[in-house]
N, C-alpha and C positions, 0 to 999 in steps of 0.2 A: 776537554779543557783547552783554553786558549794557549797559544805560544807566546812567549815573551822574549824580546831581544835585549841584549845588553847595550847600553848607550853611554857615551862619555859625557853627554850633556849635563847630567846631575853633578858629575865630578867637576866640570868647568864652573857650574853655578856655585858650588860650595867653596870655590877658591876666589870668587870675584873680589872680595875685600883684600886679598893678598896681591892682586895684580897692580902693575904700574898702569898709567894711562894708555900707553901703547899696547900693553897686554890686554887691557880691557877692550880695546878696539878689536883685537883679534878674537877675544872671547865672545863678544856680542855677535861677531860675524858668524862664528860656528854655531852659536845658540840659535840664532834666528834663521839661518840658512835652511831652505827646504829643497834645494836643487842639487842634482848630481852634476858635477863639473870636474874640471881639471884642478885637483887639489895639490899639485906640485908646489914646492916651496917657492919656486920662481914665479909661478902664476899667481899664487895667493899674495905674495909680498908685493907684486906689482898692483894687484887689485886694491889692496888695503894701504898702499904707500908706507909699508914698513919693511924693515930689513929681514933677510932670511935668518939672521942671527936672533932677531926678536922672536921669530916663530919657534926657533929651537929653545930659547929661554922659556917661552910660554909653555911648550910641551913638557919641559923638565919640571916646571913649577907645579904641574898637576900630576907628576909621578911617572912620566914616560922617559925613557933614555934619550929620546930625541924626537924631532918633528915627524920623521918617517914612521916611527912606531905609533905615534899619536894618530896620524892620518890613516894608518892601516885599520885601527880600531874605529875611528870615526866613520870611515867609508862603509862599515858593516851596516850602518843605518839605512843605506840605500840598496842593500842586497837582499835577495829573497831568503837566503839561508838564515836560519835562526839558531842561536846557540842553545844547546840543550840545557834545560833548567830542571832541577830535581822536582819530583812530584809534590813534595810537601811545600815547596816554595810556591808552586803553581796553585796549590789548594788555598793557601793563605791569600795570595793575590786575587784569585778568582772570587773568594768570599768577600773581600773588600769591594771588588767591582760589582758583584751581585747586590750587595747591600746599598751601594751608592745608587745603582739603577732603581732599586725599590724605593729608596728615600726620595728620589726625584719625583716618582709617581705619587707618593703619599703627601708631599708638602702642599699645604694650602696657604698661599701667600696672603690671602685676606685674614686667615686665622693668625698667622704670624704677626701681621700688623696690629690686630686687635690686642694680642698679648703684650707686645712691646709698648703699646699705648697705655695699657694697664700698669706696666712698670713705672711709667712716668706719672701716672695719676695717683698711685698709692704711696703711702709713706714708708712701708717696710715690706720686704720680701723674705719669706721663709722657704727654704728648699729642703724637702724631706727625701731621704733615701737610705737604704740599708745595703751592706755589702758593696758590690761593684757599683751599684746605683748611688751609694753614699759617696764613693770616690768622684763620680760625675757631679754630684751635688756640691762637693767642695770645689771642683773646677768651675762650676757655675758661679759660686760665690766669689772666687778670685777674679774671674773675668769681669763681672758686673760691678764689683766693689771698686774696680779701677775706673769705672765710669761715674763714680760718685753716688751710687745707689746704696741704700741701707739694706744690706743682704746678710742673711745668716743661714748657714747650712746646719741641719740637725740630723745626725746619723746614728744616734743612740736610742734604743727602745724606750728607756725611762724618760729621756729628755723629750722624746716625741709626745709622750703622754703629758708631761708637765708643761710643755709649751702652750697647751691649749688655754691656759689662764692668761696668756699675753695676747691672744688673738682678738682682733676686732675688725670693724668694717673698713679700716684704713690699711688692711694687710692683704697681700697676695700670698697664697700658700701653693707652692708648686711641688707636687709629689712625683717621684720617679720610681716606677716599678716595671721593668721590662716584661716580667711574667704576668703582670696584672693581678698577682696573687699575694703580694706582700701585705699581710693582714695589718701589721703595725702601721704602715704608711697609709693604707686606705682608711683605717679607723681614725687616725689622727686628722686626715683630710676631711672626713665626714664631720668630725667635731668642729673643725675650722669653718666648715660650711654653715653649721648651726649657729655660729657666732658672726655670720654675715661677711666673712672673708671671701674674697674671690679665690676660687680653687681651680687649679690647672693640673691635669694628670698627664704625664708622659708615659706611654706604655706601648707595647707591641700587640696587645690583645684588644680586639674590637668587641666590646661588650655593651649591649644596649642599655644596661643598667647604669653604666658609667655616665652616660649623657644626662640621666636624671639626677645623678648624685653630684656632678661637678659642672662648673661653668664652661670649661674647655677641656677637650680630650685630644691630645696631640699623639697621633700614631707614628711610631718609628718602625723602620724595617727590621725584619727578623729572619733568622735562618734556624733550622732545626738544631737543637742542642746548643744554640749560641750562648744561652745563660750559663752554661757550664764552663765557658771559656776554653774549650778544647782545641780551637783553631785560632781564633783571634779574640781580642778582649771584648767582652760583652758590653763594655762602655761605648764602643765605637758608634753605634747608631744614635745614642743619646748625645754624644759629643758633637755629632753632625747638627743636631737640632740646636744645641747650645750655640754653635758657631753661626747658624742662620739667624737665631734670635739676636745675637750680639751684633751681627751685621745690620739687621733691620733697625735695632735700637740706635746705633750710631748714625744711620742714614737720616733719621728723623730730625736730628739737630747736630750735624757733623762738627761744626765749629765748637759748640759748647762742650760736646762730649770728648772731643779730642783734647780740648783744654783741660778737662777733668783728668783725663788719662795722663797728660803731660805733668800735671800737678803731682800725681802719685809717683811718677818717675823722679821728679825733683826731690820729693820728700824722702825717697829711698836713697837718692844720691847724697843728700845732706846728712842723712843718718850715718852713712858709711865714710864720710870725710872728716 
């Protein structure tokens, strides 16, 4: 297993909005610095043109008694010694890292572009999923609805069957089944295909039959027993794909899509005022 070291950088980043302009100058210095140097209060204050008192206030704002205690922790970034991390924490972190690496190798940028172009070309998108895949389907809906798309997530067995009457050639039906064996989702997608809808399957199982059944098959990374959620959430690989599709969709027409997103923000704000 890999060794992990504690870093104060995430702690600094999480407090950015709480800092004064002077404290932000200090924060960005420590966030961006990659060199081991003299971090004494005298040296750093001279380098940044701030007072030593400002360094102390900065350290206290992120939870340290003073600058000396902060810099003691910060300097650990530059030492070879690693803080001992419990095995269960390492296992979770290593699982995420493994799935990220596998996802990188599975992603087909041309396929991603084809799919996002289909989102633009069709009038409605249906997302099918059950269980944890259903939760990912709901996340998909929320993300893309903010972009102005007509998206609906369907996660109930009976609704999957009934929805077939609404499907036509103007629809995209995207099904999520990590196991590749969720019969309700696969059956509903086959019916959608029969009605000339574009069908996209997100799964971790490479099955030659899927290529004949559906228009696009997007493979996600997998680890043994991931679907049981006994280490990390089984949604994680699917959420990665959603993020990549989302980023690709915005990139196609950034100005228009950011305006659509802003419009939903204003709509929510108006409702709450």
